[in-house]
C-alpha positions as CSV (number, residue, x, y, z in Angstrom):
1,M,-36.3,-7.5,0.0
2,A,-37.0,-9.3,-3.0
3,G,-36.2,-6.3,-5.0
4,H,-32.6,-6.2,-3.2
5,T,-31.9,-10.0,-4.2
6,G,-30.1,-8.9,-7.4
7,W,-27.7,-6.1,-5.9
8,L,-27.6,-8.4,-3.5
9,K,-25.2,-10.9,-5.7
10,S,-24.2,-8.9,-8.0
11,F,-22.3,-7.9,-4.9
12,V,-21.0,-10.7,-3.7
13,L,-20.8,-12.6,-6.6
14,N,-18.0,-10.2,-7.9
15,P,-15.0,-11.3,-8.3
16,W,-12.9,-7.8,-7.3
17,L,-14.7,-8.4,-4.8
18,W,-12.4,-11.6,-3.8
19,V,-9.7,-10.4,-4.8
20,S,-9.6,-7.2,-2.9
21,L,-10.7,-9.4,0.8
22,A,-7.9,-12.0,-0.3
23,T,-5.2,-9.3,-1.0
24,S,-6.2,-7.5,2.4
25,T,-5.8,-10.5,3.7
26,V,-2.1,-11.6,2.3
27,G,-1.0,-7.9,3.6
28,L,-2.4,-8.5,6.9
29,V,-0.3,-12.1,6.9
30,C,2.7,-9.9,5.5
31,W,2.8,-6.7,7.8
32,L,2.4,-9.1,11.1
33,T,5.2,-11.3,9.7
34,V,7.4,-8.0,9.8
35,L,6.4,-7.1,13.0
36,K,7.1,-10.2,14.4
37,E,11.1,-10.0,13.4
38,F,11.5,-6.6,13.9
39,K,9.9,-2.9,16.1
40,L,7.7,-0.9,15.4
41,A,9.2,2.2,14.6
42,T,12.0,0.2,12.7
43,A,9.1,-0.8,9.9
44,Y,6.4,1.6,10.2
45,P,8.1,4.1,8.4
46,W,8.5,2.4,5.1
47,T,4.4,1.9,4.3
48,A,5.1,5.7,3.6
49,L,6.8,4.1,0.4
50,I,4.1,3.6,-0.4
51,Y,3.0,7.2,-1.9
52,A,6.0,6.8,-4.3
53,A,5.1,3.7,-5.4
54,T,1.8,3.9,-6.1
55,P,1.9,6.9,-8.1
56,V,5.3,5.5,-10.3
57,L,3.1,1.7,-10.8
58,S,0.2,4.6,-12.0
59,I,2.5,5.5,-14.6
60,Y,3.1,1.4,-15.7
61,F,-0.7,0.1,-15.5
62,F,-2.2,4.3,-15.9
63,N,-0.2,5.5,-18.1
64,E,-0.3,8.6,-16.2
65,T,2.4,11.2,-16.6
66,L,3.6,12.9,-13.9
67,S,5.7,16.4,-13.2
68,D,9.5,17.1,-12.2
69,H,8.0,18.5,-9.2
70,F,5.8,15.4,-8.6
71,F,9.1,13.0,-9.2
72,F,11.1,15.7,-6.3
73,G,8.7,15.4,-3.5
74,M,8.6,11.6,-4.4
75,A,11.9,11.4,-4.1
76,L,12.1,13.5,-0.1
77,I,9.2,10.8,1.0
78,V,12.4,8.8,-0.4
79,V,15.3,10.3,1.2
80,G,12.5,11.0,4.4
81,V,11.9,7.2,5.3
82,F,15.6,5.8,5.0
83,L,16.5,8.6,7.7
84,T,14.4,7.8,9.2
85,A,14.1,4.1,9.8
86,G,18.4,4.6,9.9
87,G,17.2,6.3,12.9
88,T,15.2,3.8,14.2
89,R,18.6,1.0,14.6
90,S,19.7,-0.9,18.2
91,K,23.3,-0.1,19.4
């Protein structure tokens, strides 16, 4: 076990581990707050926007280049979210 303490110590002291755990916790609290206000059928389609937001943010943070086909696909996702979420309104 003594040989593994260096690995374990570097793992536990890794700041990215704690940042990821903190952001996951904040995301969970936000999701639970949303679910207190909205029905799941209304809130859940909006989670699909992550498939459009991630590539757009990768352009900014990682200088990625995306093709026109990719943007067309993201537009379809966004339209689908609006159509799906719009169909769950209570009357």
